[in-house]
Each structure stands twice: as C-alpha cells, then as structure tokens.
Backbone as CSV, one residue per row, in Angstrom:
resi,resn,N_x,N_y,N_z,CA_x,CA_y,CA_z,C_x,C_y,C_z
1,MET,11.101,-24.994,-12.838,11.855,-25.951,-12.046,11.188,-26.053,-10.679
2,ASN,11.145,-27.262,-10.136,10.584,-27.410,-8.800,11.720,-27.543,-7.777
3,TRP,11.348,-27.569,-6.517,12.363,-27.547,-5.458,13.155,-28.836,-5.353
4,ASP,12.588,-29.963,-5.735,13.353,-31.214,-5.704,14.508,-31.147,-6.695
5,ILE,14.226,-30.623,-7.872,15.270,-30.473,-8.885,16.272,-29.406,-8.455
6,ALA,15.758,-28.298,-7.928,16.629,-27.205,-7.497,17.606,-27.667,-6.418
7,LYS,17.116,-28.458,-5.492,17.987,-28.952,-4.420,19.098,-29.821,-4.996
8,GLY,18.761,-30.653,-5.966,19.754,-31.525,-6.586,20.776,-30.761,-7.408
9,LYS,20.391,-29.619,-7.934,21.283,-28.819,-8.777,21.761,-27.553,-8.070
10,TRP,21.715,-27.547,-6.747,21.990,-26.337,-5.990,23.357,-25.731,-6.319
11,ASN,24.382,-26.553,-6.489,25.701,-25.997,-6.794,25.697,-25.231,-8.109
12,GLU,24.895,-25.664,-9.067,24.780,-24.959,-10.340,23.938,-23.693,-10.187
13,ILE,22.927,-23.752,-9.359,21.986,-22.647,-9.193,22.550,-21.539,-8.312
14,LYS,23.475,-21.871,-7.444,24.022,-20.884,-6.506,24.517,-19.629,-7.202
15,GLY,25.148,-19.782,-8.354,25.654,-18.626,-9.080,24.533,-17.686,-9.494
16,SER,23.445,-18.247,-9.964,22.290,-17.427,-10.347,21.663,-16.768,-9.124
17,ALA,21.621,-17.503,-8.021,21.071,-16.938,-6.785,21.959,-15.792,-6.306
18,ARG,23.256,-15.948,-6.449,24.197,-14.895,-6.044,23.990,-13.641,-6.887
19,GLU,23.723,-13.813,-8.189,23.438,-12.669,-9.056,22.123,-12.004,-8.647
20,ARG,21.130,-12.806,-8.324,19.805,-12.281,-7.960,19.821,-11.554,-6.626
21,TRP,20.497,-12.148,-5.652,20.577,-11.561,-4.309,22.042,-11.344,-3.964
22,GLY,22.604,-10.276,-4.475,24.028,-9.985,-4.332,24.510,-9.808,-2.907
23,GLU,23.616,-9.492,-1.997,24.036,-9.303,-0.607,24.221,-10.623,0.133
24,LEU,23.726,-11.707,-0.420,23.917,-13.014,0.217,25.332,-13.500,-0.069
25,THR,25.992,-13.965,0.953,27.361,-14.460,0.788,27.338,-15.900,0.289
26,ASP,28.485,-16.348,-0.195,28.609,-17.745,-0.616,28.335,-18.679,0.556
27,ASP,28.803,-18.302,1.742,28.561,-19.133,2.925,27.072,-19.243,3.230
28,GLU,26.348,-18.138,3.096,24.912,-18.171,3.354,24.189,-19.042,2.332
29,LEU,24.611,-18.956,1.087,24.006,-19.810,0.064,24.360,-21.274,0.294
30,ASP,25.580,-21.536,0.762,25.961,-22.907,1.109,25.104,-23.433,2.256
31,GLU,24.828,-22.576,3.234,24.001,-22.972,4.374,22.584,-23.327,3.920
32,ALA,22.069,-22.613,2.934,20.711,-22.872,2.451,20.603,-24.248,1.803
33,GLN,21.651,-24.710,1.135,21.725,-26.040,0.520,20.503,-26.394,-0.318
34,GLY,19.928,-25.388,-0.984,18.788,-25.667,-1.844,17.477,-25.855,-1.115
35,GLU,17.467,-25.600,0.160,16.226,-25.721,0.943,15.449,-24.414,0.839
36,ARG,14.211,-24.505,0.391,13.389,-23.320,0.162,13.288,-22.445,1.403
37,GLU,12.927,-23.036,2.531,12.715,-22.248,3.746,13.993,-21.562,4.208
38,GLN,15.117,-22.229,4.042,16.400,-21.626,4.415,16.684,-20.402,3.550
39,LEU,16.471,-20.542,2.249,16.721,-19.435,1.331,15.746,-18.292,1.591
40,VAL,14.496,-18.610,1.825,13.503,-17.583,2.150,13.949,-16.811,3.387
41,GLY,14.394,-17.513,4.400,14.851,-16.867,5.629,16.046,-15.959,5.401
42,LYS,16.984,-16.399,4.579,18.171,-15.588,4.284,17.780,-14.315,3.532
43,VAL,16.903,-14.456,2.539,16.450,-13.292,1.759,15.678,-12.333,2.668
44,GLN,14.833,-12.889,3.492,14.034,-12.081,4.415,14.938,-11.290,5.358
45,GLN,15.929,-11.942,5.910,16.829,-11.316,6.866,17.694,-10.243,6.206
46,LYS,18.315,-10.556,5.083,19.249,-9.642,4.433,18.571,-8.414,3.834
47,TYR,17.367,-8.619,3.308,16.701,-7.547,2.577,15.539,-6.913,3.331
48,GLY,15.271,-7.374,4.541,14.220,-6.783,5.359,12.824,-6.937,4.771
49,LYS,12.592,-8.047,4.125,11.295,-8.308,3.493,10.408,-9.104,4.439
50,THR,9.121,-9.039,4.174,8.215,-9.897,4.927,8.406,-11.327,4.437
51,LYS,7.907,-12.268,5.205,8.039,-13.666,4.805,7.327,-13.903,3.471
52,ALA,6.154,-13.314,3.307,5.388,-13.500,2.063,6.150,-12.930,0.869
53,GLU,6.764,-11.761,1.035,7.545,-11.156,-0.054,8.738,-12.029,-0.416
54,ALA,9.442,-12.506,0.600,10.619,-13.340,0.364,10.218,-14.659,-0.298
55,GLU,9.127,-15.259,0.154,8.658,-16.506,-0.454,8.316,-16.302,-1.925
56,ARG,7.642,-15.206,-2.227,7.264,-14.911,-3.613,8.512,-14.718,-4.478
57,GLU,9.498,-13.976,-3.967,10.741,-13.757,-4.714,11.472,-15.061,-4.977
58,VAL,11.594,-15.882,-3.953,12.317,-17.149,-4.083,11.584,-18.083,-5.049
59,ASP,10.276,-18.168,-4.927,9.491,-19.022,-5.820,9.576,-18.539,-7.264
60,ASP,9.516,-17.213,-7.463,9.646,-16.657,-8.817,11.022,-16.941,-9.389
61,PHE,12.040,-16.863,-8.557,13.413,-17.146,-8.984,13.531,-18.591,-9.475
62,ILE,13.047,-19.534,-8.693,13.156,-20.945,-9.066,12.316,-21.224,-10.312
63,ALA,11.145,-20.630,-10.397,10.281,-20.845,-11.570,10.928,-20.300,-12.842
64,SER,11.772,-19.277,-12.721,12.391,-18.675,-13.892,13.580,-19.477,-14.429
65,LEU,14.031,-20.444,-13.665,15.205,-21.221,-14.102,14.836,-22.307,-15.070
C-alpha cells in the first residue's frame, strides 16, 4: 500500500497502527491523519527511535498492509 491510499483509508488503518504501536494514543493517531511524517514523528517521540529507524518502521508497516 502506498501513502496516498493509506491516507484515504486512515480510519481503517488506525486500528492496525494502534496494535503495532500500543503506546500511541487514539488522539495521537488522529493527529497523524495518515500523514507519513506525522506518524514517523509520533513513533520517534514515543519510542525514542532515531528518525531513520522510525521511518523504516512506518514504511514497513504500510507496506505490510
């Protein structure tokens, strides 16, 4: 799946994202609104990852859907 599709289906994908990153709140996922950079930033902040690590995780997550 690419990011254009993910953004359009964000409400459906949020549940999977919540399972993947359990520390992210529903409000934080709502704030991301399917935007890659927003989600990368949230993952980076919550999990203390580097930007490259967070980008790789987020990209792998979307590719797996």
